[in-house]
PLY file of the C-alpha trace (Angstrom):
ply
format ascii 1.0
element vertex 393
property float x
property float y
property float z
element edge 392
property int vertex1
property int vertex2
end_header
45.76 6.97 38.08
46.61 4.34 40.71
45.56 0.91 39.44
47.29 -1.51 41.86
50.02 -0.10 44.11
51.23 -0.72 47.64
52.23 1.96 50.12
55.39 1.17 52.11
56.38 2.78 55.39
60.01 2.50 56.68
62.39 4.47 58.91
63.43 7.73 57.30
67.16 7.03 57.64
66.78 3.82 55.53
65.21 5.50 52.52
68.53 6.52 50.99
69.72 2.90 51.07
66.67 1.83 49.05
66.78 4.62 46.49
69.81 3.09 44.83
67.58 0.27 43.56
65.99 2.30 40.75
64.42 -0.73 39.06
61.74 -0.77 41.80
60.24 2.45 40.40
59.48 4.39 43.58
56.63 6.91 43.47
55.41 9.74 45.70
58.21 9.61 48.31
57.27 11.48 51.50
59.47 11.98 54.58
58.10 13.25 57.89
59.67 12.98 61.33
61.29 9.57 61.53
59.20 7.83 58.84
59.35 7.67 55.06
56.49 6.49 52.83
56.46 5.71 49.12
54.52 3.78 46.48
55.62 0.90 44.28
53.76 -1.33 41.86
52.54 -4.48 43.58
54.53 -6.64 41.16
57.74 -5.28 42.78
56.65 -6.00 46.37
58.38 -9.39 46.59
61.66 -7.94 45.32
61.43 -5.03 47.76
60.84 -7.40 50.66
63.86 -9.42 49.59
66.07 -6.28 49.48
64.87 -5.13 52.90
65.65 -8.51 54.47
69.07 -8.55 52.83
70.00 -5.08 54.16
68.17 -5.33 57.51
65.67 -2.61 56.67
62.55 -2.71 58.75
59.19 -2.39 56.91
56.79 -0.79 59.34
53.62 -0.97 57.25
52.38 -2.28 53.89
48.94 -1.31 52.54
47.36 -1.85 49.13
45.86 1.14 47.37
44.42 1.83 43.89
41.23 1.23 41.93
41.58 -2.56 41.77
41.81 -2.72 45.52
38.71 -0.55 45.84
36.78 -2.85 43.54
37.85 -5.88 45.56
36.47 -4.26 48.69
33.01 -3.60 47.25
30.59 -5.51 49.44
28.28 -6.81 46.75
30.78 -7.44 43.92
30.35 -11.21 44.16
26.59 -10.93 44.14
26.78 -8.68 41.10
29.08 -11.11 39.28
26.80 -14.06 40.03
23.75 -12.07 38.94
25.40 -11.04 35.68
26.47 -14.60 34.94
22.95 -15.86 35.69
21.42 -13.22 33.42
23.73 -14.17 30.55
22.88 -17.85 31.08
19.16 -17.07 30.94
19.64 -15.02 27.75
21.50 -17.93 26.14
18.71 -20.35 27.08
15.98 -17.98 25.87
17.81 -17.52 22.56
16.96 -21.15 21.76
13.28 -20.26 21.36
11.15 -18.04 19.10
9.83 -14.96 20.93
8.56 -12.89 18.01
6.95 -13.48 14.61
7.32 -10.78 11.94
5.24 -10.67 8.74
6.89 -8.71 5.93
5.70 -7.65 2.46
1.96 -8.21 2.95
-0.66 -5.73 1.73
-3.81 -7.64 0.79
-3.63 -9.95 3.79
-3.26 -8.36 7.22
-0.47 -9.37 9.58
-3.06 -10.61 12.10
-4.65 -12.83 9.44
-1.34 -14.43 8.49
-0.22 -14.64 12.13
-3.43 -16.47 13.12
-2.98 -18.88 10.22
0.60 -19.62 11.32
-0.61 -20.31 14.87
-3.13 -22.82 13.50
-0.15 -24.68 12.06
1.13 -25.10 15.64
3.83 -22.46 15.28
3.74 -20.30 18.41
5.75 -17.65 20.14
7.78 -19.61 22.68
8.36 -22.56 20.30
11.76 -24.28 20.36
13.65 -23.21 17.22
14.71 -26.78 16.43
11.07 -27.83 15.99
10.23 -25.16 13.40
10.34 -26.29 9.78
10.58 -23.15 7.62
10.05 -25.12 4.40
6.81 -26.55 5.76
5.57 -23.09 6.77
6.28 -21.77 3.26
4.42 -24.70 1.66
1.32 -24.27 3.82
1.09 -20.53 3.18
1.38 -21.07 -0.60
-1.33 -23.73 -0.49
-3.65 -21.54 1.58
-3.33 -18.24 -0.30
-3.47 -18.42 -4.09
-2.44 -14.77 -4.54
0.78 -15.22 -2.56
3.21 -16.32 -5.25
6.41 -16.17 -3.20
7.05 -16.79 0.47
10.24 -17.20 2.48
10.42 -18.13 6.16
13.66 -17.59 8.08
14.81 -17.46 11.67
17.08 -14.63 12.78
18.00 -14.55 16.44
14.74 -15.24 18.27
12.62 -13.74 15.47
10.71 -15.84 12.92
10.38 -13.67 9.80
7.83 -14.50 7.10
8.50 -12.66 3.83
5.63 -12.75 1.33
5.02 -11.38 -2.15
1.40 -10.89 -3.17
1.23 -10.97 -6.96
-1.56 -8.62 -8.04
-0.82 -9.20 -11.72
-1.71 -12.87 -11.63
-4.78 -14.11 -9.73
-4.79 -17.52 -11.41
-3.08 -20.32 -9.51
-2.10 -23.47 -11.32
-3.60 -26.77 -10.26
-1.15 -29.62 -10.10
-2.85 -32.51 -11.91
-5.89 -31.37 -13.91
-6.06 -29.39 -17.16
-8.33 -26.35 -17.08
-9.84 -23.41 -18.92
-9.61 -19.77 -17.94
-13.02 -18.11 -17.71
-14.33 -14.63 -16.89
-14.90 -14.11 -13.19
-17.22 -11.11 -13.70
-18.71 -8.92 -16.44
-15.99 -6.84 -18.12
-14.38 -5.62 -21.33
-11.10 -7.21 -22.43
-8.26 -4.68 -22.40
-5.44 -7.03 -23.44
-4.76 -10.76 -23.71
-1.57 -12.77 -24.24
-2.10 -16.52 -24.58
0.82 -18.69 -23.46
-0.81 -22.13 -23.38
-4.16 -23.14 -24.84
-6.38 -21.35 -27.34
-7.45 -17.73 -26.89
-11.18 -17.26 -27.29
-11.45 -13.45 -26.98
-9.61 -10.38 -28.24
-9.07 -6.81 -27.11
-12.30 -4.83 -26.93
-14.60 -7.87 -26.50
-17.26 -7.59 -23.83
-17.61 -10.72 -21.72
-19.99 -11.90 -19.03
-19.22 -13.92 -15.95
-18.42 -17.52 -16.93
-17.48 -16.81 -20.55
-14.51 -18.77 -21.92
-11.34 -16.69 -22.25
-8.60 -19.24 -22.92
-9.47 -22.85 -23.68
-7.37 -25.74 -22.43
-8.68 -27.93 -25.23
-6.32 -27.79 -28.20
-7.24 -29.37 -31.55
-4.68 -30.96 -33.87
-5.37 -30.70 -37.60
-4.06 -32.57 -40.66
-3.18 -31.00 -44.00
-6.87 -31.07 -44.97
-7.70 -28.99 -41.86
-9.54 -31.91 -40.31
-9.39 -32.50 -36.56
-7.43 -35.65 -35.96
-6.77 -35.35 -32.18
-7.40 -33.29 -29.10
-5.07 -32.58 -26.25
-5.86 -30.98 -22.91
-3.52 -28.55 -21.24
-3.37 -26.08 -18.39
-4.54 -22.86 -20.00
-2.19 -20.02 -19.26
-2.04 -16.39 -20.27
-1.90 -12.79 -19.16
-5.33 -11.18 -19.30
-6.34 -7.66 -18.31
-9.88 -6.31 -18.44
-11.81 -3.13 -17.76
-14.09 -3.74 -14.79
-16.60 -1.38 -13.21
-17.04 -1.13 -9.45
-19.91 0.56 -7.65
-19.52 2.79 -4.57
-22.65 3.14 -2.47
-22.80 4.37 1.11
-25.51 5.94 3.25
-25.10 8.83 5.68
-27.73 9.98 8.18
-28.28 13.67 8.76
-28.73 13.04 12.48
-26.33 10.60 14.01
-24.88 9.77 17.39
-21.16 10.36 17.59
-18.57 9.96 20.32
-17.53 12.99 22.30
-14.23 12.20 24.01
-13.11 13.28 27.45
-9.68 13.44 29.01
-7.58 10.34 28.34
-5.42 8.57 30.91
-2.74 5.92 30.54
-1.04 3.21 32.59
1.70 0.69 31.91
1.78 -3.07 32.13
4.40 -5.80 31.80
3.49 -9.18 30.32
5.51 -12.32 29.73
5.50 -14.83 26.91
2.66 -14.54 24.41
0.03 -13.29 26.83
-2.74 -11.34 25.09
-4.27 -8.15 26.43
-7.82 -7.37 25.41
-8.12 -4.30 23.29
-10.81 -2.42 21.40
-13.69 -0.67 23.10
-14.47 -0.84 26.76
-17.67 0.36 28.37
-17.98 4.03 27.39
-14.30 4.20 26.61
-11.92 3.44 23.78
-8.75 1.55 24.61
-5.52 2.15 22.70
-2.75 -0.37 23.30
0.90 0.20 22.36
3.17 -2.83 22.77
6.95 -2.86 22.78
8.61 -6.25 23.06
11.95 -6.21 24.86
14.83 -6.93 22.48
18.48 -6.15 21.88
20.21 -5.80 18.56
17.59 -6.21 15.80
16.24 -9.75 15.98
16.98 -10.96 19.51
13.63 -10.67 21.26
12.93 -11.69 24.85
9.58 -12.91 26.25
8.90 -9.62 28.02
6.45 -7.06 26.63
6.00 -3.53 27.95
2.54 -2.23 27.22
1.11 1.26 27.38
-2.67 1.21 27.74
-4.53 4.43 27.08
-8.18 4.78 28.04
-10.20 7.47 26.30
-13.63 7.93 27.91
-16.49 9.16 25.75
-20.20 9.76 25.68
-22.57 9.67 22.74
-24.08 12.92 21.58
-26.46 13.48 18.71
-25.25 15.82 15.99
-26.92 17.18 12.90
-24.63 17.42 9.91
-25.15 19.84 7.07
-24.74 19.17 3.38
-21.15 20.42 3.27
-20.06 18.16 6.14
-21.62 15.08 4.56
-20.08 15.93 1.19
-16.69 15.97 2.92
-17.41 12.55 4.47
-18.40 11.13 1.09
-15.24 12.48 -0.56
-13.04 11.04 2.18
-14.69 7.61 2.05
-14.56 7.54 -1.75
-10.86 8.45 -1.69
-10.19 5.60 0.75
-12.16 3.24 -1.52
-9.94 4.24 -4.46
-6.83 3.62 -2.35
-7.98 0.04 -1.59
-8.36 -0.62 -5.32
-4.92 0.81 -6.09
-3.35 -1.31 -3.35
-4.61 -4.39 -5.22
-2.65 -3.26 -8.25
-5.66 -2.02 -10.23
-5.18 0.90 -12.62
-8.00 3.44 -12.28
-9.28 4.78 -15.62
-12.47 6.61 -14.68
-14.07 7.66 -11.42
-17.06 9.71 -10.35
-19.15 10.20 -7.23
-22.28 12.17 -6.47
-24.56 12.83 -3.52
-28.30 12.13 -3.38
-30.84 12.92 -0.65
-33.55 10.40 0.22
-35.67 11.50 3.17
-33.36 12.15 6.10
-30.51 10.16 4.51
-27.72 11.24 2.18
-26.43 8.62 -0.25
-22.98 8.71 -1.79
-23.02 6.97 -5.18
-20.01 6.46 -7.39
-18.59 4.32 -10.16
-14.99 3.39 -10.79
-13.59 1.82 -13.96
-10.29 -0.01 -13.53
-7.95 -2.21 -15.53
-7.11 -5.31 -13.52
-5.75 -8.87 -13.88
-8.65 -10.98 -15.02
-9.83 -14.58 -15.14
-10.37 -17.63 -12.95
-9.84 -21.36 -13.40
-12.43 -23.90 -14.51
-11.58 -27.59 -14.49
-11.71 -29.02 -17.98
-13.87 -32.07 -18.72
-11.98 -34.52 -20.94
-13.61 -36.61 -23.66
-12.68 -40.29 -23.84
-10.91 -40.01 -27.19
-8.85 -37.04 -26.02
-5.24 -37.03 -24.93
-4.30 -35.35 -21.66
-1.14 -33.28 -21.55
-0.24 -32.03 -18.05
2.92 -30.16 -19.02
3.03 -27.14 -21.25
4.38 -27.54 -24.74
0 1
1 2
2 3
3 4
4 5
5 6
6 7
7 8
8 9
9 10
10 11
11 12
12 13
13 14
14 15
15 16
16 17
17 18
18 19
19 20
20 21
21 22
22 23
23 24
24 25
25 26
26 27
27 28
28 29
29 30
30 31
31 32
32 33
33 34
34 35
35 36
36 37
37 38
38 39
39 40
40 41
41 42
42 43
43 44
44 45
45 46
46 47
47 48
48 49
49 50
50 51
51 52
52 53
53 54
54 55
55 56
56 57
57 58
58 59
59 60
60 61
61 62
62 63
63 64
64 65
65 66
66 67
67 68
68 69
69 70
70 71
71 72
72 73
73 74
74 75
75 76
76 77
77 78
78 79
79 80
80 81
81 82
82 83
83 84
84 85
85 86
86 87
87 88
88 89
89 90
90 91
91 92
92 93
93 94
94 95
95 96
96 97
97 98
98 99
99 100
100 101
101 102
102 103
103 104
104 105
105 106
106 107
107 108
108 109
109 110
110 111
111 112
112 113
113 114
114 115
115 116
116 117
117 118
118 119
119 120
120 121
121 122
122 123
123 124
124 125
125 126
126 127
127 128
128 129
129 130
130 131
131 132
132 133
133 134
134 135
135 136
136 137
137 138
138 139
139 140
140 141
141 142
142 143
143 144
144 145
145 146
146 147
147 148
148 149
149 150
150 151
151 152
152 153
153 154
154 155
155 156
156 157
157 158
158 159
159 160
160 161
161 162
162 163
163 164
164 165
165 166
166 167
167 168
168 169
169 170
170 171
171 172
172 173
173 174
174 175
175 176
176 177
177 178
178 179
179 180
180 181
181 182
182 183
183 184
184 185
185 186
186 187
187 188
188 189
189 190
190 191
191 192
192 193
193 194
194 195
195 196
196 197
197 198
198 199
199 200
200 201
201 202
202 203
203 204
204 205
205 206
206 207
207 208
208 209
209 210
210 211
211 212
212 213
213 214
214 215
215 216
216 217
217 218
218 219
219 220
220 221
221 222
222 223
223 224
224 225
225 226
226 227
227 228
228 229
229 230
230 231
231 232
232 233
233 234
234 235
235 236
236 237
237 238
238 239
239 240
240 241
241 242
242 243
243 244
244 245
245 246
246 247
247 248
248 249
249 250
250 251
251 252
252 253
253 254
254 255
255 256
256 257
257 258
258 259
259 260
260 261
261 262
262 263
263 264
264 265
265 266
266 267
267 268
268 269
269 270
270 271
271 272
272 273
273 274
274 275
275 276
276 277
277 278
278 279
279 280
280 281
281 282
282 283
283 284
284 285
285 286
286 287
287 288
288 289
289 290
290 291
291 292
292 293
293 294
294 295
295 296
296 297
297 298
298 299
299 300
300 301
301 302
302 303
303 304
304 305
305 306
306 307
307 308
308 309
309 310
310 311
311 312
312 313
313 314
314 315
315 316
316 317
317 318
318 319
319 320
320 321
321 322
322 323
323 324
324 325
325 326
326 327
327 328
328 329
329 330
330 331
331 332
332 333
333 334
334 335
335 336
336 337
337 338
338 339
339 340
340 341
341 342
342 343
343 344
344 345
345 346
346 347
347 348
348 349
349 350
350 351
351 352
352 353
353 354
354 355
355 356
356 357
357 358
358 359
359 360
360 361
361 362
362 363
363 364
364 365
365 366
366 367
367 368
368 369
369 370
370 371
371 372
372 373
373 374
374 375
375 376
376 377
377 378
378 379
379 380
380 381
381 382
382 383
383 384
384 385
385 386
386 387
387 388
388 389
389 390
390 391
391 392
């Protein structure tokens, strides 16, 4: 392959005089009529010229050939180089900003919910990375959501990633300054209780009603005669699980208007920055939006979003469902209801569902018994003679 050579043309009777200089590495020697042509690497051109002048050899023609020469002759190579350099400069500048926010590890709280909360804290897509305080974001999320026990905010590339851990096994969040009791947050039966701080007031198998005391933050100190000589107030703490019953109740009409869909059609759109595109239902059509933000590698996003918008036209038609169809709907909805409970970390012990008919309406009724983390905080009122202890013993 010819990378950067020159083609030399001389008189044919002079070629033998040049061939004795082997260090010039002649290539593709051709002799026709009175002319001889050959190739040499361009780096030897100056030495060849010097030899020809020394021995009075006439060089008739010199022309550059090879791939490098072809590239140099491309008309728009300079424009391409400038464009590439400009693009790289723009990418470097854009990499100084946040162009995507990722929520990771959430189940109870939707990504949209957490994303909207972050925006209210003046953290936006398009924000300069130097202005974002990850520690402050973590603190605000912990203060807002009591069931998020661990949160980590980090910036990778142009992506702000919020990692959260929703602790289903502990719904009680400590208050910083005040002692408190733990009370029942609904009617239930205690399944297990481990008291860490304070005094346990219930045991396994006890039935409690909403507001009943579970663990007291008021701790009595006794002397050797079992007389109360002092009280101290602490932050009650413990691990409590209870059996709780949930009711499933949903109505289904025998006659109901449903959507009958027609042929769908799609189109594409390009948006920049954090522009929002309305989604949901249009007039007599459903709109499905699929967004794909431009990025390279894993976390280097750019402020360009390619969007596929699919419109699905429909019209309402009235249908009459039979008993079997409604029973299927009830089973599906009840299964989804069970899934939502399991996602919260609840252990399902018993479940049942049945169908009733009232007039032209079917009613799905069910009951679910679960074991779940239990208890809520109640600020403790302190008597004047008491002693307040804010730290656990």
